[in-house]
C-alpha positions as CSV (number, residue, x, y, z in Angstrom):
1,M,0.0,-5.1,0.2
2,L,-0.4,-1.5,-1.5
3,L,-0.8,-3.5,-5.1
4,A,-3.4,-5.3,-4.3
5,A,-5.3,-2.3,-2.8
6,G,-4.8,-0.5,-5.9
7,L,-5.1,-3.6,-8.2
8,S,-8.7,-3.8,-6.0
9,F,-9.9,-0.4,-6.3
10,L,-9.4,-0.4,-10.0
11,V,-11.2,-3.5,-10.6
12,A,-13.7,-1.8,-9.1
13,A,-13.1,1.7,-10.7
14,V,-13.9,-0.7,-14.0
15,L,-16.9,-3.0,-13.0
16,L,-18.8,0.0,-11.7
17,L,-17.8,2.0,-14.9
18,V,-18.9,-0.5,-16.9
19,L,-22.3,-0.6,-14.9
20,Q,-23.2,2.7,-15.6
21,L,-22.5,1.8,-19.5
22,A,-24.5,-0.6,-19.3
23,G,-27.4,1.7,-18.4
24,V,-27.2,0.7,-14.9
25,D,-28.9,3.9,-13.1
26,R,-29.2,3.0,-9.2
27,I,-27.5,-0.3,-7.7
28,G,-28.4,-0.6,-4.4
29,F,-26.3,-2.4,-1.0
30,L,-26.2,-5.5,-2.5
31,G,-25.1,-4.4,-5.9
32,L,-22.1,-2.3,-3.7
33,L,-21.3,-5.4,-1.7
34,L,-20.9,-7.5,-4.5
35,V,-19.3,-5.0,-7.2
36,L,-16.3,-4.7,-3.6
37,I,-16.1,-8.2,-3.3
38,A,-15.9,-9.3,-6.6
39,A,-13.0,-6.0,-6.8
40,A,-11.1,-7.6,-3.5
41,V,-10.7,-11.5,-5.3
42,A,-9.9,-10.1,-9.1
43,G,-6.8,-8.0,-7.4
44,G,-5.7,-10.9,-4.7
45,Y,-5.2,-12.8,-8.2
46,A,-4.3,-9.9,-10.4
47,T,-1.7,-9.3,-7.1
48,R,-0.6,-13.1,-7.7
49,A,0.7,-13.0,-11.2
50,V,2.3,-9.8,-11.2
51,A,3.7,-9.9,-7.8
52,G,5.8,-13.1,-9.0
53,R,8.5,-11.1,-11.1
54,L,8.6,-8.0,-9.6
55,P,11.6,-8.1,-7.2
56,P,11.8,-8.9,-3.1
57,V,11.0,-4.8,-1.3
58,G,14.2,-3.8,1.0
59,R,16.6,-5.3,-0.4
60,R,19.0,-3.9,-3.1
61,P,20.6,-5.3,-5.8
62,R,24.8,-5.2,-5.0
63,G,26.9,-3.7,-6.7
């Protein structure tokens, strides 16, 4: 869950940085909402791609 939130936050920051570099000075409430939704969707996809490769939470290896 925290991985998805962290990746979504990172994607949102990158999207806002790209908008700033593209010369967008101000975005309205709807623009910010669209950026946050796009970041949440992209963060969810990235989490599903990465989470399958991570070890299960709370289980320590035997030995």
